[in-house]
C-alpha positions in Angstrom: 6.7 17.0 14.7 9.4 19.6 15.1 12.0 16.9 14.8 10.5 15.8 11.5 10.3 19.4 10.1 14.0 19.9 10.9 14.9 16.7 9.0 16.6 14.8 11.8 17.5 11.5 10.0 17.4 9.4 13.2 13.9 10.6 14.0 12.7 10.0 10.4 13.9 6.4 10.6 12.5 6.0 14.0 9.1 7.4 12.8 9.0 5.0 9.8 9.6 2.0 12.1 7.1 3.3 14.6 4.3 3.6 12.1 4.1 -0.1 11.3 4.6 -2.5 8.3 1.7 -1.3 6.2 3.2 2.3 6.2 6.7 1.0 5.5 5.6 -1.1 2.5 3.5 1.7 1.0 6.5 3.9 1.2 8.7 1.3 -0.5 6.0 0.9 -3.2 6.2 4.6 -3.9 10.0 4.3 -4.4 9.6 1.4 -6.9 6.8 3.2 -8.7 8.5 6.6 -9.1 12.2 5.9 -9.1 11.8 2.5 -10.8 15.2 1.0 -10.0 14.0 -2.3 -11.5 13.7 -0.6 -14.9 17.0 1.3 -14.7 19.0 -1.7 -13.4 17.4 -4.6 -15.4 19.5 -7.2 -13.7 17.4 -6.8 -10.5 14.1 -6.9 -12.5 13.4 -10.6 -11.5 10.0 -10.2 -9.8 7.0 -7.9 -10.2 8.0 -5.6 -7.3 5.1 -3.2 -7.5 2.2 -5.8 -7.2 4.1 -7.6 -4.5 4.7 -4.5 -2.4 1.1 -3.4 -2.8 -0.2 -6.8 -1.8 2.1 -6.9 1.3 1.0 -3.4 2.3 -2.7 -4.4 1.8 -2.3 -7.5 4.0 -0.4 -5.6 6.7 -3.1 -2.9 6.7 -5.8 -5.5 7.1 -4.0 -7.3 9.9 -3.3 -4.1 11.8 -6.8 -2.6 11.3 -5.5 0.4 9.4 -8.5 0.8 7.2 -10.8 1.2 10.2 -8.7 4.3 11.2 -9.3 6.1 7.9 -11.8 8.9 7.9 -14.6 9.2 5.4 -14.0 11.8 2.7 -16.1 13.4 0.0 -13.2 12.9 -2.4 -13.3 9.2 -1.8 -17.0 9.2 -2.9 -16.2 11.2 -6.0 -13.5 8.7 -6.9 -16.2 5.9 -6.8 -18.5 8.1 -8.9 -15.6 8.6 -11.4 -15.0 4.8 -11.5 -18.7 4.2 -12.3 -18.5 6.9 -15.1 -15.5 5.0 -16.5 -17.4 1.7 -16.6 -20.5 3.3 -18.2 -18.5 5.2 -20.8 -16.6 2.0 -21.6 -19.8 0.0 -22.0 -21.4 2.6 -24.2 -18.3 3.3 -26.3 -18.0 2.6 -30.0 -15.7 -0.3 -29.3 -16.4 -1.7 -25.7 -14.0 -4.6 -26.2 -11.1 -2.2 -26.7 -12.2 -0.1 -23.7 -12.6 -3.0 -21.3 -9.2 -4.5 -22.5 -7.6 -1.4 -21.0 -9.5 -1.4 -17.7 -6.4 -1.8 -15.6 -5.1 1.6 -16.9 -7.6 3.3 -14.5 -8.5 0.7 -11.9 -5.0 -0.1 -10.8 -4.7 3.6 -9.8 -8.2 3.5 -8.3 -7.1 0.7 -5.9 -3.7 2.3 -5.2 -5.5 5.5 -4.3 -7.7 3.8 -1.7 -4.8 1.8 -0.3 -2.8 5.0 0.2 -5.6 7.0 1.8 -6.4 4.0 4.0 -2.8 3.8 5.3 -1.7 7.5 5.4 -4.0 8.4 8.2 -2.0 10.8 10.4 0.2 13.9 10.1 3.5 12.1 10.7 2.7 9.5 8.0 1.6 12.2 5.5 4.7 14.2 6.1 7.1 11.3 5.5 5.1 10.0 2.5 4.9 13.5 1.0 8.6 14.1 1.6 9.4 10.9 -0.2 7.2 12.0 -3.2 9.1 15.2 -3.4 12.5 13.6 -3.2 11.6 11.0 -5.9 10.3 13.9 -8.1 13.6 15.8 -7.5 15.4 12.8 -9.0 13.4 13.3 -12.2 13.8 17.1 -12.3 17.6 17.0 -11.7 18.0 14.3 -14.4 16.1 16.6 -16.8 18.1 19.6 -15.7 21.4 17.9 -16.1 20.4 16.5 -19.5 19.5 20.0 -20.6 22.8 21.4 -19.4 24.8 18.7 -21.1 23.2 19.6 -24.4 24.6 23.1 -24.0 21.3 24.4 -22.6 19.5 23.5 -25.9 16.3 21.6 -26.5 15.5 18.5 -28.5 12.4 17.6 -30.4 11.4 14.9 -27.9 12.0 16.9 -24.8 13.2 15.2 -21.6 12.3 11.6 -20.6 12.4 9.9 -17.3 13.1 6.3 -16.2 11.4 3.5 -18.2 7.8 3.2 -17.1 5.1 5.8 -16.5 7.5 8.8 -16.9 9.5 7.6 -20.0 7.1 9.8 -22.0 8.2 13.4 -22.0 4.6 14.6 -21.7 4.1 12.6 -18.5 7.3 14.1 -17.1 6.1 17.6 -18.0 2.8 17.0 -16.1 4.7 15.6 -13.1 6.9 18.7 -13.0 3.9 21.0 -13.2 2.5 19.2 -10.1 5.9 19.0 -8.4 6.9 22.7 -8.6 4.0 24.2 -6.6 4.0 21.4 -4.1 7.7 21.8 -3.5 7.3 25.6 -3.0 4.4 25.0 -0.6 6.5 22.5 1.3 9.5 24.9 1.6 7.2 27.7 2.8 5.8 25.3 5.4 9.0 24.1 7.0 11.8 26.6 6.2 11.8 28.0 9.7 12.8 24.6 11.1 15.3 23.7 8.4 19.1 23.9 8.9 20.7 25.8 6.0 22.1 22.7 4.2 18.6 21.2 4.1 17.1 24.4 2.9 19.6 24.6 0.0 18.7 21.0 -0.8 14.9 21.6 -0.9 15.4 24.8 -3.0 16.9 22.6 -5.7 13.4 21.1 -6.2 11.7 24.1 -7.8 14.9 25.4 -9.3 15.7 22.1 -11.2 
């Protein structure tokens, strides 16, 4: 793992290849979900990338027996309990038809959660997946930082927005940054002894921006 902690690109690429197709496609899914190039560059938005990538990752995980390797977790059981609560609250709501018309808002993420925990089953995979999450979040934070700087370090009534999609709402970007900052700091504390100085400077941009 020392090679990963020191950010040796060749070893990172080798590790992604070594971990199989299910892992590769769940990482590509994360890129399309968080960076959303298909929304930024509309000319490439010709197919539903996210469902396709998730489907391929699911099939690859089934064929390679990935789900059998995942360990039971109390959090997984709590997620199922939460899903049951969502169903009960929808059924007992004042307007069940409206509640159930929005069922995908929760259950898409419910399925994605179990797909991720079923594939990210070892330290190497977790490190690469988590690193990807931080880098994609950095894209959001530096965009917000540069937008703020271009305004003469002044604020607007709507705040800062991200790429079209989940993070186009300034409130969602704010929540994401509240999650991102402590995770980035924890990551830096964990690996800084192994990082060359250029990489350390790069990762320090995460909490700074």
